[in-house]
Kinemage of the C-alpha trace (Angstrom):
@kinemage 1
@onewidth
@group {chain A} dominant
@subgroup {mainchain}
@vectorlist {calphas} color= white
{ca unk a 1} P 0.934 71.968 -81.733
{ca unk a 2} L 0.555 69.473 -79.594
{ca unk a 3} L -1.811 70.238 -76.530
{ca unk a 4} L -0.541 71.619 -73.538
{ca unk a 5} L -2.006 69.808 -70.529
{ca unk a 6} L -1.900 69.985 -66.619
{ca unk a 7} L 1.002 71.861 -65.225
{ca unk a 8} L 2.787 72.697 -68.236
{ca unk a 9} L -0.803 74.275 -69.865
{ca unk a 10} L -0.906 76.474 -66.437
{ca unk a 11} L 2.560 77.525 -66.841
{ca unk a 12} L 2.690 78.484 -70.679
{ca unk a 13} L -0.879 78.899 -72.037
{ca unk a 14} L -2.140 80.180 -68.331
{ca unk a 15} L 0.797 82.469 -67.416
{ca unk a 16} L 0.734 80.557 -64.345
{ca unk a 17} L -1.991 82.754 -63.254
{ca unk a 18} L -2.763 83.027 -59.367
{ca unk a 19} L -5.700 85.613 -59.714
{ca unk a 20} L -8.751 84.427 -61.386
{ca unk a 21} L -12.066 86.530 -61.844
{ca unk a 22} L -14.818 83.730 -61.408
{ca unk a 23} L -17.065 82.719 -64.223
{ca unk a 24} L -20.757 84.513 -63.271
{ca unk a 25} L -23.920 84.399 -65.042
{ca unk a 26} L -24.667 87.789 -66.711
{ca unk a 27} L -21.545 89.518 -64.604
{ca unk a 28} L -18.530 88.064 -66.197
{ca unk a 29} L -19.068 89.835 -69.142
{ca unk a 30} L -16.335 91.271 -71.383
{ca unk a 31} L -16.251 94.603 -70.203
{ca unk a 32} L -16.389 93.523 -66.658
{ca unk a 33} L -13.227 91.272 -67.272
{ca unk a 34} L -11.201 94.152 -68.923
{ca unk a 35} L -11.709 96.182 -66.072
{ca unk a 36} L -10.464 93.159 -63.703
{ca unk a 37} L -7.514 92.679 -65.796
{ca unk a 38} L -6.813 96.269 -65.370
{ca unk a 39} L -6.665 95.756 -61.578
{ca unk a 40} L -4.831 92.613 -61.222
{ca unk a 41} L -6.933 89.804 -62.389
{ca unk a 42} L -4.450 87.428 -64.377
{ca unk a 43} L -7.512 85.195 -65.829
{ca unk a 44} L -11.097 85.438 -66.553
{ca unk a 45} L -13.755 83.193 -67.377
{ca unk a 46} L -16.689 84.143 -69.364
{ca unk a 47} L -20.058 83.777 -67.779
{ca unk a 48} L -21.999 80.446 -68.026
{ca unk a 49} L -23.051 79.749 -71.293
{ca unk a 50} L -26.087 76.788 -71.809
{ca unk a 51} L -24.225 74.249 -74.088
{ca unk a 52} L -27.453 73.091 -75.830
{ca unk a 53} L -28.545 77.009 -76.306
{ca unk a 54} L -24.736 77.980 -77.677
{ca unk a 55} L -25.145 74.929 -80.325
{ca unk a 56} L -28.454 76.144 -81.972
{ca unk a 57} L -28.447 80.047 -81.354
{ca unk a 58} L -26.142 81.948 -83.687
{ca unk a 59} L -27.054 85.481 -81.920
{ca unk a 60} L -26.441 83.856 -78.241
{ca unk a 61} L -22.892 82.423 -79.554
{ca unk a 62} L -22.230 86.367 -81.330
{ca unk a 63} L -23.576 87.772 -78.105
{ca unk a 64} L -21.454 85.855 -75.597
{ca unk a 65} L -18.026 85.037 -77.370
{ca unk a 66} L -18.169 85.708 -81.015
{ca unk a 67} L -17.640 89.640 -80.049
{ca unk a 68} L -14.955 91.859 -81.588
{ca unk a 69} L -11.592 90.809 -81.817
{ca unk a 70} L -10.371 91.856 -78.065
{ca unk a 71} L -6.424 90.753 -77.663
{ca unk a 72} L -6.741 91.813 -74.288
{ca unk a 73} L -8.998 89.548 -73.082
{ca unk a 74} L -6.563 86.384 -72.767
{ca unk a 75} L -6.266 84.375 -71.635
{ca unk a 76} L -9.611 83.337 -71.360
{ca unk a 77} L -11.875 80.183 -70.475
{ca unk a 78} L -14.650 79.216 -71.925
{ca unk a 79} L -17.598 77.595 -69.147
{ca unk a 80} L -20.571 75.656 -70.368
{ca unk a 81} L -23.119 73.554 -68.371
{ca unk a 82} L -24.257 70.598 -70.313
{ca unk a 83} L -25.207 67.315 -69.344
{ca unk a 84} L -24.915 65.521 -72.641
{ca unk a 85} L -21.542 64.916 -73.840
{ca unk a 86} L -22.134 65.176 -77.699
{ca unk a 87} L -23.980 68.742 -76.801
{ca unk a 88} L -21.076 69.668 -74.349
{ca unk a 89} L -18.530 68.732 -76.800
{ca unk a 90} L -20.470 70.317 -80.071
{ca unk a 91} L -20.569 73.228 -78.090
{ca unk a 92} L -16.886 72.892 -77.325
{ca unk a 93} L -16.024 72.880 -80.642
{ca unk a 94} L -17.497 75.831 -81.903
{ca unk a 95} L -15.766 77.986 -78.877
{ca unk a 96} L -12.319 76.420 -79.154
{ca unk a 97} L -10.929 78.745 -81.447
{ca unk a 98} L -12.259 82.159 -78.900
{ca unk a 99} L -10.359 80.609 -76.233
{ca unk a 100} L -7.460 78.992 -73.875
{ca unk a 101} L -9.424 76.122 -72.513
{ca unk a 102} L -12.984 75.008 -72.243
{ca unk a 103} L -14.768 74.353 -68.675
{ca unk a 104} L -17.745 72.195 -67.696
{ca unk a 105} L -19.587 73.678 -64.924
{ca unk a 106} L -20.610 71.318 -61.843
{ca unk a 107} L -20.734 73.781 -59.382
{ca unk a 108} L -23.547 75.932 -59.687
{ca unk a 109} L -26.027 74.975 -56.938
{ca unk a 110} L -28.985 77.599 -58.262
{ca unk a 111} L -32.353 75.903 -58.326
{ca unk a 112} L -32.097 76.529 -62.301
{ca unk a 113} L -29.845 73.547 -62.109
{ca unk a 114} L -31.581 71.666 -60.855
{ca unk a 115} L -34.259 71.949 -62.908
{ca unk a 116} L -31.926 71.749 -65.971
{ca unk a 117} L -30.077 69.026 -64.476
{ca unk a 118} L -26.822 70.580 -64.908
{ca unk a 119} L -23.946 72.057 -62.696
{ca unk a 120} L -23.814 70.739 -58.949
{ca unk a 121} L -26.494 68.174 -59.455
{ca unk a 122} L -24.597 65.835 -61.717
{ca unk a 123} L -21.850 65.493 -59.119
{ca unk a 124} L -23.411 62.157 -58.320
{ca unk a 125} L -23.333 61.023 -61.993
{ca unk a 126} L -19.814 59.766 -62.362
{ca unk a 127} L -20.194 57.706 -65.427
{ca unk a 128} L -22.014 60.852 -67.317
{ca unk a 129} L -19.347 62.943 -66.175
{ca unk a 130} L -16.434 60.753 -67.018
{ca unk a 131} L -17.920 59.992 -70.776
{ca unk a 132} L -18.690 63.671 -71.147
{ca unk a 133} L -14.776 64.763 -70.380
{ca unk a 134} L -13.049 61.856 -72.207
{ca unk a 135} L -15.166 62.941 -75.415
{ca unk a 136} L -14.036 66.513 -75.086
{ca unk a 137} L -10.366 65.646 -74.164
{ca unk a 138} L -10.202 63.389 -77.234
{ca unk a 139} L -11.805 65.911 -79.670
{ca unk a 140} L -10.690 69.405 -78.647
{ca unk a 141} L -7.685 71.020 -79.428
{ca unk a 142} L -7.519 72.889 -76.254
{ca unk a 143} L -7.684 71.680 -72.925
{ca unk a 144} L -10.769 70.983 -70.947
{ca unk a 145} L -11.441 71.664 -67.069
{ca unk a 146} L -13.312 71.574 -64.344
{ca unk a 147} L -15.111 73.791 -61.607
{ca unk a 148} L -16.670 71.533 -58.780
{ca unk a 149} L -18.478 71.782 -55.244
{ca unk a 150} L -17.285 69.540 -52.226
{ca unk a 151} L -19.144 66.664 -50.844
{ca unk a 152} L -19.718 66.851 -46.817
{ca unk a 153} L -17.025 64.223 -47.046
{ca unk a 154} L -13.367 64.752 -47.606
{ca unk a 155} L -13.248 61.177 -48.703
{ca unk a 156} L -15.545 61.500 -50.980
{ca unk a 157} L -14.392 64.652 -52.469
{ca unk a 158} L -10.956 63.218 -53.008
{ca unk a 159} L -12.550 60.472 -55.078
{ca unk a 160} L -14.361 63.113 -57.246
{ca unk a 161} L -11.453 64.748 -57.921
{ca unk a 162} L -9.374 62.214 -58.568
{ca unk a 163} L -12.129 60.360 -61.319
{ca unk a 164} L -11.992 64.056 -62.737
{ca unk a 165} L -8.404 64.034 -63.130
{ca unk a 166} L -8.312 60.401 -64.414
{ca unk a 167} L -11.013 61.039 -67.179
{ca unk a 168} L -9.107 63.899 -68.759
{ca unk a 169} L -9.625 67.002 -66.895
{ca unk a 170} L -6.348 69.538 -66.954
{ca unk a 171} L -7.471 72.264 -64.074
{ca unk a 172} L -9.430 72.002 -61.650
{ca unk a 173} L -11.293 74.377 -59.522
{ca unk a 174} L -12.635 73.850 -56.648
{ca unk a 175} L -15.372 75.707 -54.396
{ca unk a 176} L -14.984 75.080 -50.881
{ca unk a 177} L -18.817 74.715 -50.071
{ca unk a 178} L -21.505 71.945 -50.860
{ca unk a 179} L -24.424 72.166 -53.162
{ca unk a 180} L -26.519 73.386 -50.341
{ca unk a 181} L -24.285 75.734 -48.905
{ca unk a 182} L -25.939 78.547 -50.634
{ca unk a 183} L -27.598 82.451 -50.126
{ca unk a 184} L -28.295 82.508 -46.510
{ca unk a 185} L -26.878 79.098 -45.198
{ca unk a 186} L -23.660 79.961 -47.151
{ca unk a 187} L -21.672 79.849 -44.433
{ca unk a 188} L -17.441 79.308 -44.443
{ca unk a 189} L -15.794 77.394 -47.454
{ca unk a 190} L -13.654 74.607 -46.278
{ca unk a 191} L -10.275 75.378 -47.253
{ca unk a 192} L -9.260 71.786 -45.749
{ca unk a 193} L -11.487 69.797 -48.652
{ca unk a 194} L -9.150 71.829 -51.039
{ca unk a 195} L -5.925 70.901 -49.354
{ca unk a 196} L -7.277 67.392 -49.297
{ca unk a 197} L -7.857 67.373 -53.046
{ca unk a 198} L -4.225 69.761 -54.178
{ca unk a 199} L -2.686 66.939 -52.171
{ca unk a 200} L -4.193 63.911 -53.950
{ca unk a 201} L -4.271 65.451 -57.837
{ca unk a 202} L -1.085 65.400 -60.036
{ca unk a 203} L -3.106 68.663 -61.867
{ca unk a 204} L -3.761 72.274 -60.901
{ca unk a 205} L -5.714 73.439 -58.538
{ca unk a 206} L -7.735 76.489 -58.122
{ca unk a 207} L -9.320 77.314 -54.288
{ca unk a 208} L -12.295 79.162 -54.400
{ca unk a 209} L -14.278 80.341 -51.269
{ca unk a 210} L -14.065 83.016 -48.953
{ca unk a 211} L -12.036 85.772 -50.555
{ca unk a 212} L -12.614 88.987 -49.646
{ca unk a 213} L -9.344 90.725 -49.731
{ca unk a 214} L -5.645 90.140 -51.244
{ca unk a 215} L -4.497 89.235 -47.604
{ca unk a 216} L -7.426 86.529 -48.167
{ca unk a 217} L -5.767 85.307 -51.374
{ca unk a 218} L -1.748 84.742 -50.031
{ca unk a 219} L -3.636 83.514 -46.642
{ca unk a 220} L -5.750 80.664 -48.720
{ca unk a 221} L -2.437 79.934 -51.227
{ca unk a 222} L -0.337 78.755 -48.061
{ca unk a 223} L -2.824 77.257 -46.390
{ca unk a 224} L -4.502 75.003 -49.844
{ca unk a 225} L -1.095 74.681 -51.975
{ca unk a 226} L -3.728 75.548 -54.753
{ca unk a 227} L -2.175 77.104 -57.555
{ca unk a 228} L -4.549 79.825 -57.812
{ca unk a 229} L -7.399 81.499 -55.854
{ca unk a 230} L -10.932 82.384 -57.889
{ca unk a 231} L -12.738 85.332 -56.781
{ca unk a 232} L -16.453 85.899 -57.683
{ca unk a 233} L -18.318 88.229 -54.846
{ca unk a 234} L -15.148 89.794 -53.751
{ca unk a 235} L -14.608 90.377 -57.224
{ca unk a 236} L -17.898 92.204 -57.707
{ca unk a 237} L -17.722 94.680 -54.760
{ca unk a 238} L -13.829 95.191 -55.559
{ca unk a 239} L -12.679 94.750 -58.466
{ca unk a 240} L -9.351 96.044 -57.452
{ca unk a 241} L -8.944 92.977 -55.192
{ca unk a 242} L -5.729 91.626 -56.814
{ca unk a 243} L -4.246 94.390 -56.358
{ca unk a 244} L -4.733 94.900 -52.826
{ca unk a 245} L -6.491 98.413 -53.015
{ca unk a 246} L -9.827 99.984 -51.579
{ca unk a 247} L -10.294 102.683 -53.915
{ca unk a 248} L -13.127 105.070 -53.843
{ca unk a 249} L -16.529 103.134 -55.433
{ca unk a 250} L -16.820 106.015 -57.973
{ca unk a 251} L -13.606 105.502 -59.565
{ca unk a 252} L -14.185 102.230 -60.490
{ca unk a 253} L -17.617 102.662 -61.333
{ca unk a 254} L -16.148 105.660 -63.879
{ca unk a 255} L -14.104 103.331 -65.353
{ca unk a 256} L -16.153 100.196 -65.809
{ca unk a 257} L -18.656 102.785 -67.581
{ca unk a 258} L -16.394 103.998 -69.980
{ca unk a 259} L -15.575 100.713 -70.881
{ca unk a 260} L -19.120 99.851 -71.533
{ca unk a 261} L -19.546 102.564 -74.054
{ca unk a 262} L -16.444 100.611 -75.968
{ca unk a 263} L -17.711 97.402 -75.349
{ca unk a 264} L -21.739 97.615 -74.688
{ca unk a 265} L -23.154 95.219 -73.002
{ca unk a 266} L -26.888 94.399 -72.119
{ca unk a 267} L -28.175 97.186 -69.138
{ca unk a 268} L -29.277 94.478 -66.960
{ca unk a 269} L -25.804 93.805 -66.717
{ca unk a 270} L -24.382 97.131 -66.116
{ca unk a 271} L -27.129 98.059 -63.352
{ca unk a 272} L -26.459 94.825 -61.782
{ca unk a 273} L -22.713 95.700 -61.515
{ca unk a 274} L -23.333 99.202 -60.002
{ca unk a 275} L -25.756 97.487 -57.362
{ca unk a 276} L -22.523 95.259 -56.321
{ca unk a 277} L -20.507 98.287 -56.204
{ca unk a 278} L -22.409 101.010 -54.474
{ca unk a 279} L -24.175 98.432 -52.158
{ca unk a 280} L -23.142 100.182 -49.413
{ca unk a 281} L -23.573 103.659 -49.974
{ca unk a 282} L -27.039 102.359 -51.237
{ca unk a 283} L -28.201 101.716 -47.375
{ca unk a 284} L -27.311 105.217 -46.672
{ca unk a 285} L -28.458 107.178 -49.779
{ca unk a 286} L -31.803 104.260 -50.332
{ca unk a 287} L -33.532 107.395 -52.427
{ca unk a 288} L -31.144 106.527 -55.477
{ca unk a 289} L -31.740 102.551 -55.531
{ca unk a 290} L -34.888 103.114 -56.981
{ca unk a 291} L -33.879 105.313 -59.297
{ca unk a 292} L -30.686 103.201 -60.351
{ca unk a 293} L -33.221 100.477 -60.693
{ca unk a 294} L -35.703 102.406 -62.482
{ca unk a 295} L -33.275 103.633 -65.235
{ca unk a 296} L -33.902 102.447 -68.869
{ca unk a 297} L -30.574 103.495 -70.505
{ca unk a 298} L -26.945 103.610 -69.767
{ca unk a 299} L -26.716 107.724 -69.491
{ca unk a 300} L -29.759 107.026 -66.930
{ca unk a 301} L -27.487 104.495 -65.022
{ca unk a 302} L -24.641 106.866 -65.168
{ca unk a 303} L -26.559 109.843 -63.635
{ca unk a 304} L -27.490 108.206 -61.163
{ca unk a 305} L -23.694 106.828 -60.368
{ca unk a 306} L -22.551 110.503 -61.043
{ca unk a 307} L -25.054 111.472 -58.713
{ca unk a 308} L -23.451 109.295 -55.806
{ca unk a 309} L -20.272 110.258 -56.615
{ca unk a 310} L -21.656 113.605 -56.013
{ca unk a 311} L -23.581 112.610 -52.394
{ca unk a 312} L -20.427 110.372 -51.539
{ca unk a 313} L -17.772 113.546 -51.848
{ca unk a 314} L -20.181 115.440 -49.448
{ca unk a 315} L -19.674 112.824 -47.084
{ca unk a 316} L -16.597 113.082 -47.191
{ca unk a 317} L -16.800 116.584 -46.446
{ca unk a 318} L -18.189 116.189 -43.188
{ca unk a 319} L -16.220 113.275 -42.001
{ca unk a 320} L -14.882 114.306 -38.428
{ca unk a 321} L -11.217 113.489 -38.141
{ca unk a 322} L -10.585 110.038 -35.837
{ca unk a 323} L -14.347 109.428 -37.163
{ca unk a 324} L -14.879 105.361 -37.180
{ca unk a 325} L -17.127 104.142 -40.278
{ca unk a 326} L -20.651 103.507 -39.484
{ca unk a 327} L -22.282 99.758 -39.171
{ca unk a 328} L -19.531 97.893 -38.265
{ca unk a 329} L -17.854 98.421 -41.934
{ca unk a 330} L -13.758 98.341 -42.334
{ca unk a 331} L -13.965 101.296 -44.790
{ca unk a 332} L -16.513 104.069 -45.064
{ca unk a 333} L -19.176 103.568 -47.267
{ca unk a 334} L -17.746 104.991 -50.894
{ca unk a 335} L -15.014 102.786 -50.621
{ca unk a 336} L -14.854 99.882 -52.225
{ca unk a 337} L -15.029 96.746 -49.613
{ca unk a 338} L -16.118 93.138 -49.421
{ca unk a 339} L -20.037 92.376 -48.619
{ca unk a 340} L -20.235 89.728 -45.840
{ca unk a 341} L -23.118 87.681 -45.964
{ca unk a 342} L -25.025 87.088 -43.093
{ca unk a 343} L -24.892 83.418 -42.105
{ca unk a 344} L -27.724 80.850 -40.959
{ca unk a 345} L -29.388 82.637 -38.281
{ca unk a 346} L -27.434 85.926 -38.413
{ca unk a 347} L -28.689 89.694 -39.066
{ca unk a 348} L -26.584 91.582 -41.498
{ca unk a 349} L -24.492 94.054 -39.450
{ca unk a 350} L -25.909 96.635 -41.223
{ca unk a 351} L -28.541 98.651 -40.091
{ca unk a 352} L -32.187 98.047 -41.171
{ca unk a 353} L -31.550 94.536 -42.610
{ca unk a 354} L -32.083 90.973 -41.372
{ca unk a 355} L -32.565 87.581 -42.599
{ca unk a 356} L -35.794 85.385 -42.379
{ca unk a 357} L -34.646 84.128 -39.594
{ca unk a 358} L -33.667 86.755 -37.439
{ca unk a 359} L -37.400 87.753 -37.847
{ca unk a 360} L -38.354 84.131 -36.709
{ca unk a 361} L -36.096 84.087 -33.545
{ca unk a 362} L -37.922 86.902 -32.065
{ca unk a 363} L -36.563 90.010 -33.426
{ca unk a 364} L -39.286 91.656 -36.001
{ca unk a 365} L -37.918 95.152 -35.624
{ca unk a 366} L -35.658 95.091 -38.748
{ca unk a 367} L -36.742 93.722 -42.421
{ca unk a 368} L -35.408 92.011 -45.316
{ca unk a 369} L -34.169 94.618 -48.281
{ca unk a 370} L -37.074 93.526 -50.460
{ca unk a 371} L -39.651 94.230 -47.429
{ca unk a 372} L -38.011 97.594 -47.150
{ca unk a 373} L -38.234 97.917 -51.217
{ca unk a 374} L -41.765 97.552 -50.784
{ca unk a 375} L -42.216 99.599 -47.711
{ca unk a 376} L -40.984 102.836 -49.177
{ca unk a 377} L -43.244 101.978 -52.409
{ca unk a 378} L -46.167 101.566 -49.491
{ca unk a 379} L -45.242 103.008 -45.901
{ca unk a 380} L -48.786 102.329 -45.033
{ca unk a 381} L -48.405 98.549 -45.445
{ca unk a 382} L -47.593 96.714 -42.803
{ca unk a 383} L -44.328 94.068 -43.385
{ca unk a 384} L -43.460 92.783 -40.039
{ca unk a 385} L -45.601 89.878 -39.492
{ca unk a 386} L -45.412 90.560 -35.380
{ca unk a 387} L -47.589 93.436 -36.589
{ca unk a 388} L -50.133 91.968 -38.956
{ca unk a 389} L -53.587 91.408 -37.733
{ca unk a 390} L -54.387 87.929 -36.343
{ca unk a 391} L -57.660 86.774 -38.089
{ca unk a 392} L -60.421 84.131 -36.428
{ca unk a 393} L -59.750 80.417 -38.390
{ca unk a 394} L -62.448 78.920 -39.825
{ca unk a 395} L -63.774 76.100 -37.513
{ca unk a 396} L -63.048 73.478 -40.109
{ca unk a 397} L -60.226 73.928 -42.501
{ca unk a 398} L -58.184 76.208 -40.405
{ca unk a 399} L -58.007 79.331 -43.138
{ca unk a 400} L -59.201 83.094 -42.301
{ca unk a 401} L -63.133 82.952 -41.482
{ca unk a 402} L -65.385 85.429 -43.147
{ca unk a 403} L -65.944 88.366 -41.197
{ca unk a 404} L -69.543 88.177 -41.427
{ca unk a 405} L -69.931 84.346 -41.855
{ca unk a 406} L -72.804 82.885 -39.830
{ca unk a 407} L -71.334 79.759 -39.872
{ca unk a 408} L -67.819 80.604 -38.593
{ca unk a 409} L -66.492 79.341 -41.959
{ca unk a 410} L -64.210 80.399 -44.821
{ca unk a 411} L -66.045 80.950 -48.340
{ca unk a 412} L -65.277 77.762 -49.570
{ca unk a 413} L -66.361 75.459 -46.570
{ca unk a 414} L -69.337 78.588 -46.017
{ca unk a 415} L -70.797 77.732 -49.838
{ca unk a 416} L -70.743 73.642 -48.847
{ca unk a 417} L -72.760 74.411 -45.884
{ca unk a 418} L -75.190 76.511 -46.901
{ca unk a 419} L -75.950 74.476 -50.668
{ca unk a 420} L -76.245 71.344 -48.435
{ca unk a 421} L -78.538 72.862 -45.974
{ca unk a 422} L -80.185 74.924 -48.116
{ca unk a 423} L -79.199 77.884 -46.221
{ca unk a 424} L -78.165 81.884 -46.460
{ca unk a 425} L -75.132 83.298 -45.386
{ca unk a 426} L -75.356 87.187 -46.306
{ca unk a 427} L -71.592 87.473 -45.055
{ca unk a 428} L -70.512 85.632 -48.413
{ca unk a 429} L -73.116 86.600 -50.632
{ca unk a 430} L -74.655 83.272 -50.593
{ca unk a 431} L -78.149 82.866 -50.832
{ca unk a 432} L -79.316 79.321 -51.758
{ca unk a 433} L -82.387 79.616 -49.356
{ca unk a 434} L -83.871 82.843 -50.887
{ca unk a 435} L -83.299 81.701 -53.964
{ca unk a 436} L -85.412 78.777 -53.825
{ca unk a 437} L -87.898 80.693 -51.837
{ca unk a 438} L -88.552 82.937 -54.788
{ca unk a 439} L -88.596 79.947 -57.145
{ca unk a 440} L -91.288 78.014 -55.592
{ca unk a 441} L -93.493 81.417 -55.444
{ca unk a 442} L -92.890 81.946 -58.830
{ca unk a 443} L -93.895 78.565 -59.701
{ca unk a 444} L -96.899 78.730 -57.356
{ca unk a 445} L -98.157 81.696 -59.114
{ca unk a 446} L -98.276 79.717 -62.732
{ca unk a 447} L -101.762 78.491 -63.778
{ca unk a 448} L -101.547 74.932 -64.766
{ca unk a 449} L -98.293 74.236 -63.405
{ca unk a 450} L -97.279 70.897 -61.366
{ca unk a 451} L -96.127 71.809 -57.555
{ca unk a 452} L -92.582 71.626 -57.231
{ca unk a 453} L -90.992 68.966 -55.745
{ca unk a 454} L -89.564 69.723 -52.185
{ca unk a 455} L -85.584 70.013 -52.032
{ca unk a 456} L -83.650 66.852 -50.368
{ca unk a 457} L -80.382 67.094 -48.230
{ca unk a 458} L -77.821 68.664 -51.149
{ca unk a 459} L -79.902 69.996 -53.847
{ca unk a 460} L -82.758 72.183 -54.876
{ca unk a 461} L -85.069 69.912 -55.785
{ca unk a 462} L -86.866 70.039 -59.634
{ca unk a 463} L -85.262 73.136 -59.889
{ca unk a 464} L -81.512 72.957 -61.074
{ca unk a 465} L -81.624 76.463 -62.752
{ca unk a 466} L -81.599 78.033 -59.121
{ca unk a 467} L -78.428 76.360 -57.528
{ca unk a 468} L -75.893 78.492 -56.862
{ca unk a 469} L -74.964 81.977 -54.885
{ca unk a 470} L -75.908 85.155 -55.529
{ca unk a 471} L -72.052 86.013 -56.803
{ca unk a 472} L -70.392 84.216 -59.747
């Protein structure tokens, strides 16, 4: 059969999919895709796969794609990161019989993508991208698609999308953030960029960014004109997002764990999913966070999830009529709901959490999540920068000086000065003068020995064996 392209591919092969689960490293594995499909997802992507590893490692192919046949898991798009046309096509040829399209990742903004020279860090290399997509379009039996991030300028983003379409891209997913917008700097995605791309190309467009609930999906499609909407973090916190439901967390956690029993995956994936699902509850029952992190087996992870369910049911039984959710949340913590990442300089709405910028801006009373965890492990240690003791600085380099240094220097500077002046610093254990005097006294006691030369600046004369300090 001839290869379907563009809108025909989207309508016939993908069934006109509007609700799409994003490719997520170690998070969009088979078990999670099946859970998402049961709750309204119409199209799923595999996790981002490394094309070069996929070509050379048969076990990698088996673990990530060549698993048991699962008719429920279609339509499916396999995503690769690559920076070499031949390697990308070789990987795609090995994958094409197990999917409905192959996607080139041009959107990953993480440091690992920068080091590996792939993802969003290829968006300036248009000649290379044209060669990669054109070669894949010519040699594959399935369509090639792309997922991109935008440029700050709308015009350049439109030109970028048109270049990819001309090279052979049959469907384009546009994440409305630049590659610099990540983590605490994410900020809102620009639907204006996505709308401009949609008007400028003649292939289907999926919009990505700002999707927290079904209402956002509908508003995004209306605002951008996109054929579908892709969700990543919104889906991880509420897999029933595309159904327009916010069920109890334990309902979806139990369903996911049951699927994992049938379709096993690495324990790290399971644990990561439960951390997302139980995110708001773990802010309340923090002692169970450590237990979940330390669980070594699937049964251990399931046991923590069951305990969280019991705690939530107890909390629900104590809920008073008319009581409002704490922390500014739309629902009580045991209900699936989005997590809104704090913007630049904004503290989280959840008690006890803040960004580094919040600390720097004069709010040292709250700590980041990692520092909260460390404080639980070591309550006596101070993690608040404003409460840490202030150390006197070395007179030469500015590093903390030794408390008992006779020269008011750090150890490195003190060693240089003591050596140069043949002096002692008991505070740092540097005994150049004492060792020299002992050597001279020993030399005088030996009959027939030549009187040693007195040391000049920067050395110990004829006694190279006595240079150094009392400590290693």
